[in-house]
TORMI-691815 format. One record per residue (C-alpha): residue in three letters; x, y, z. Coordinates in pm, whole numbers, padded with zeros to 5 digits, always signed. Example, Ala and Ser with C-alpha at 12.3 -4.5 7.8 and 13.67 -1.06 7.14 Angstrom:
ALA+01230-00450+00780 SER+01367-00106+00714 
END
This chain:
MET-00001+00003+00011 LEU+00131+00343-00103 PHE+00040+00701+00015 THR+00116+00983-00239 THR+00018+01329-00352 LEU-00017+01484-00676 CYS-00029+01850-00742 TYR-00141+02032-01061 ILE+00010+02381-01060 GLU-00175+02639-01270 LYS-00070+02976-01437 ASP-00203+03145-01750 GLY-00446+02851-01845 LYS-00185+02594-01815 TYR-00056+02320-01592 LEU+00307+02245-01481 MET+00366+01893-01602 LEU+00640+01659-01548 HIS+00744+01434-01849 ARG+00909+01144-01671 THR+01220+01041-01861 LYS+01514+01032-01610 LYS+01442+00800-01320 LYS+01540+00433-01358 ASN+01301+00162-01302 ASP+00988+00407-01323 ILE+00656+00290-01361 ASN+00569+00635-01503 GLU+00848+00624-01743 GLY+00736+00818-02065 LYS+00432+00964-01905 TRP+00329+01301-01823 ILE+00208+01350-01474 GLY+00152+01640-01239 ILE+00414+01707-00940 GLY+00414+01495-00639 GLY+00539+01169-00483 LYS+00548+00937-00175 PHE+00472+01025+00183 GLU+00757+01038+00399 GLU+00712+00879+00758 GLY+00463+01094+00982 GLU+00388+01357+00695 SER+00024+01488+00634 PRO-00089+01512+00271 GLU-00034+01900+00299 GLU+00326+01849+00413 CYS+00402+01598+00154 VAL+00274+01804-00134 VAL+00460+02112-00013 ARG+00783+01898-00002 GLU+00744+01722-00309 VAL+00672+02040-00514 LYS+00971+02204-00365 GLU+01201+01917-00425 GLU+01078+01856-00809 THR+01026+02193-00925 GLY+01227+02441-00691 ILE+00900+02635-00619 LYS+00738+02709-00303 LEU+00333+02661-00277 LYS+00181+02963-00083 SER-00175+02794-00097 TYR-00328+02477-00245 LYS-00654+02307-00238 LEU-00734+01938-00193 ARG-00944+01841-00494 ALA-00981+01460-00480 LEU-00875+01134-00339 VAL-00786+00875-00592 THR-00760+00511-00520 PHE-00558+00323-00774 VAL-00586-00073-00758 SER-00346-00252-01027 THR-00283-00635-01059 GLU+00070-00527-01142 PHE+00150-00237-00911 GLY-00065-00287-00599 VAL-00269-00024-00430 GLU-00209+00341-00407 TYR-00399+00622-00226 MET-00333+00962-00387 TYR-00450+01314-00260 ILE-00476+01533-00564 PHE-00438+01910-00501 THR-00425+02221-00728 SER-00257+02547-00680 ASN-00220+02857-00858 ASP-00054+03059-00561 PHE+00336+03002-00560 GLU+00651+03157-00567 GLY+01014+03095-00670 LYS+01180+03003-00977 ILE+01157+02654-01144 THR+01462+02443-01133 GLU+01570+02141-01329 CYS+01390+01812-01212 ASN+01593+01506-01147 GLU+01282+01293-01267 GLY+01217+01433-01599 GLU+01144+01753-01798 LEU+00901+02033-01648 LYS+00691+02202-01884 TRP+00400+02439-01893 ILE+00132+02261-02104 ASP-00189+02457-02207 LYS-00493+02268-02027 GLU-00664+02223-02374 GLU-00343+02031-02484 VAL-00302+01829-02174 MET-00512+01530-02301 ASN-00304+01491-02607 LEU+00006+01403-02395 ASN+00109+01040-02306 LEU-00110+00991-01990 TRP-00224+00706-01795 GLU-00594+00639-01909 GLY-00728+00693-01533 ASP-00550+01038-01507 LYS-00753+01155-01809 ILE-01067+01088-01599 PHE-00962+01305-01285 LEU-00787+01564-01502 GLU-01124+01616-01712 LYS-01313+01641-01363 LEU-01074+01885-01224 LYS-01113+02099-01548 LYS-01486+02100-01547 ASP-01569+02209-01179 ASP-01434+02282-00831 LYS-01659+01994-00635 PHE-01449+01753-00419 PHE-01447+01399-00556 THR-01334+01037-00500 LEU-01211+00812-00780 LYS-01128+00442-00759 ILE-00946+00314-01065 GLU-00869-00025-01158 TYR-00573-00140-01389 GLU-00503-00490-01517 GLY-00155-00430-01595 GLU-00147-00085-01764 LYS-00494-00123-01917 LEU-00772+00061-01752 ALA-01013-00201-01634 ARG-01291+00002-01473 TYR-01343+00319-01253 ASP-01597+00458-00999 LEU-01627+00837-00971 ARG-01816+01010-00666 GLU-01882+01366-00617 TYR-01924+01547-00278 
END
């Protein structure tokens, strides 16, 4: 079981996306994802997202909003619980990331990137409205098998 955070940082109608190309043995290799990573011992979701954004981008989140809780179940990778945040309030200069290339991508173009199929579901939801939601995504290998979306 794995606990992670993911943050979609927004500016001028774009998301800061990470193209995972540098990390060895990376289940996300070649994919575009938001900014985030695994909890450290004793961290809250908020502490984790702030630390991960700083480590991967060099920028400091000034405020952020918890938007969703996603449960991934995979026959190949096990279970992951991911807290998804968005933020448009940050400071600092973007630095190089040791996991891949950081790039501002127009929100309308994000769906054309090499994404996990399940990510497309929650990205579409993030774009449409501001309601909190939960999402359970089940994969068989890397293939999306089923999902269940609930709004609150």
